[in-house]
N, C-alpha and C positions, 0 to 999 in steps of 0.2 A: 504494500499500499504506499503510495506516495504522500508525502506531508500535505500536499494540496487536497488530497482525497479524504483526509482525517475530518471527522466531525467533532466539534468542540462544543462544550457548554458554555453559554453566554450568560453570565451573572451581572449584577449592578456594577460591580468594579473589576471584574476579571473575565477572562475568556481562557479555557483550557480543558484538558482532559485528565482526570484522576481515576485511574483503573488499577485495581489490585487483584492478584491471583491468591485465593486463599484455600488452604487445605486443613481439615481436622478429622480426628478420629474419635469412635467411641472408646469409652473406658476399657482397658485391656485389649483393644483392638477386636473386640467381639464382632463378628459378621451378622450384625442384627438390622442392618438397613437394607431390608428386602421385602418383597411383597407390599402389603398394605402399609407398612411403616415407611417404605421408601416413598410411595405415592403421597402419604401425608406430609412427610418431610419436604418434598418437592413443593407442595402446596404452601406450607408455612413459610419457607424461603421466599416464594414468590410474593406471598402476602406482605411480609415484613419489608422486602425490597419496594414494592408498590407504595406502602404507607410512607416510607422514608424518602421517596423520590429517587432511589437507586435503580439502576439499569442492569439487569442480569444478562451479560453478554453470552454466558455459557455456564452450564451447570451439569454436573455428573455425580450421581450418588452410586458409589460402589457398595458392595456389602460391609466393608469395614473402613470406609473414609468417604469424605465429601470434598469435590473439587469445585470451586466457583470462580468465575472471573466477573468482577463486579465494577460498574462504573459508578462513582459516587461524587458528592460535592467536595470540593477542595478543602472545605473547612471540617469535614467529618474525619475523625481519627480512626485508624484502621481497627484499633482495639474496640471502639464502639460498634463498628460494623460486626465484628466477631461476636461481641456480647449480645447484640440484638438477634442475630441468628441462632446462637447456641442457646441462650437463655429461653427464648420463647419456644424453640423447638423441644428443648429438654422438658419444660414444664407441660407442654401439650401432649407430647408423645408418651411421656410416662404417665400421664392422667389417662390417655386414651387406649394405651396398650400395657395393661398390668404386667406381663411378662418381662417388661424393661425395667420394672422396679427390682428385680433380681440383681441387677448391675448397682454397684454403690452410687454411681453417677452415670449419666448417659454419656456425656462427653469428658475427655481429659481436659485438664486446665490449659494445655499447650495447643498450639496452632502454628501453621507455616503461613508466611505471606511473602509475596514479591510483588513490588510495583513493576508495571510493564514498560518503563521507560527504556530498558536495555534491550528488550525483545518485543517484537510487534505482537499485539493482541492476537492477530491471525495464528501466529506460531504457538501461542498458549492455548487458543481455542482447538487447534489441531491436536496438541498434546492431550487436552481434556477429553476430546471426543474420540480418541484412540481406543479400541476395544481391549487395550492391555489391562484394564481395571478388573476384568472378570475372571 
């Protein structure tokens, strides 16, 4: 993608693109993100993003981890994005799927992030969409 083809967010005092690749895992890397849990997690992530004004460029939910490429406002801290996704999804999923209560916590405290300034978003989207996650 050429720089001229890139789409930027226009705010009152800034123009730019803030995109981050996030990965997080269930506690003990349990492969619990399958079936109805996976579908519901996808919906929760989409709902949170829509409410916050974030754009999900790419999302892949594997049985034992989540990859997301998210475009967000430049004044939103990455840890707040992760907290919004992990917090709501843990609360809702553990309430709706009692078998997840057997895990001490749904998510680990840790997460991976990488801003996409060094690599184009297209390269990251290709990586996330690669079927190697299964």
